[in-house]
N, C-alpha and C positions, 0 to 999 in steps of 0.2 A: 408218605404221600397219604390224602384224607380221602375222606370217601363223599361220594353225592351221594344228595338228600334231595327227591322231590316229593311234591306236594303239590295232591289234588285239592286246592280251595275249594269250599264249598261253604253257602251262608247257616249251617246246619251242623256239616261234620267236613272235616280235612284228612285225605288219605297221605299215608306218607309212605314213602318207600325210600330204600339205601342199599348203596352198593356194599362188597366187601372192600377191604383196604386197599385192592387192587384196582377196585374199579370195573371189573370185569364184569358180575354178576349183578342183577337187580332182582332184591329178594323183597316184598311185603317187610312192612316195620310195626305200622300202625294205623287206629282210623280213632282218633280224637274230635273231642266238641270242636269248634272251628275258635269260640273264646279262650280255650286252653291252649292253642295252640303254639302261640310263643313260650308259653313257660314251658311247655314239655319240650321244643327244640331247645331252650336253654341250659335246660338237662339236660337233655341229652348231648349238646355238642362241648359241654361241662365237661362229657365222660367220653367223648369218642372225638375224633378231628375230621370237621365236615370241610373239603373246600368249598364246595359249589355247593349251589341253594339253586332246584332248578325247578319252574310253576308253571301249572297249565296255563296255557292263553288262550281264553276263550274266542273262536273265531265262528262270523255264521257262513256260511258256504260261498261268500261272494267276499270273501275275506275282510270284513270289517269284525270289529270287535262285538260278539256278541253282550246281552242286556247283562249277565252275572258279569261282566268286565267291570263293574263301577264298583262292584264290592271285592275284587282284589285288591286293585289297584292302595285303595290304602293301607291294606295288609301288605304290600309289596314295602309301602314307605316306611311300616312301621318293624320287617324285617332289615331292611338294609338299615335303618338308625340302632335297631337293637344290635345287628351282626354286623356291623361295618367294613371289617374285613374280611367276609366271606362273599364271594362274588356268586349275583343272579342271574338266570338263564332264563330266557321264557321258552317256552316248547309247546307249540301249537296242539291243543287236546282237543278239536275234534273228533267224534266216533269211539272216543275212549270209553266212558258208561256202555256203550252198545259194542266195542270187541270184550271191555268186561266180564257183560252180562253171557258173552256169546262164550268166553272163555269156562265160566262157569257151567253152560250147558256139557263144554265139551269136556271138563272136568267130569260128568254123568254125577253134580250135586243136583238132589231133587227141586222140587219146583219151592217147597217154604226155604229151604236154603240159598235160594235163587234169591227170595227178597228182601233180603241181608243187605242194607243200605250202607251199611258199614263196610260189609265184605265187597262190593260193587267197589265205593270210593279207595278204599286201598288196594285192591286189584289194576283199580284205572292209575292212580298213583304211581305202582308198580310199570304200566304200559309206558306211560309217560317218560322216566328213568329208561325205561330200555329204548325209546324212540329217540334219547338224546346219546344214547352211550352207540346205537349205532350211526349215528349221523359226526359223530364226535369221532371216529375212527381214521 
């Protein structure tokens, strides 16, 4: 059984999270520059079996795609072309950034640490992955 890798794609940074090999636990993996994410994923997939990519799907409250969706769609096409054997699943990512920020507060992180946008992105990816795992059961 391979891992499930979650992607919180952004214009500047992309947060990544991954499951264990049994697909039970979601863990923060990394945050990379969005321009480098395909190269990063190629290296990761070369060393780890990945069954599924879970990608955040930005939506507005009325369930229509948000403005950032136009940046994600070309990335998904590139991802599908580069990794044709890995399934791609979309997961609603509404409120993940707010949930990530609240997680940082709950964890007791100081204000300076909470301003780390890379940390917010990787926590958001972990929340997206955890959401997928909970719906998969």
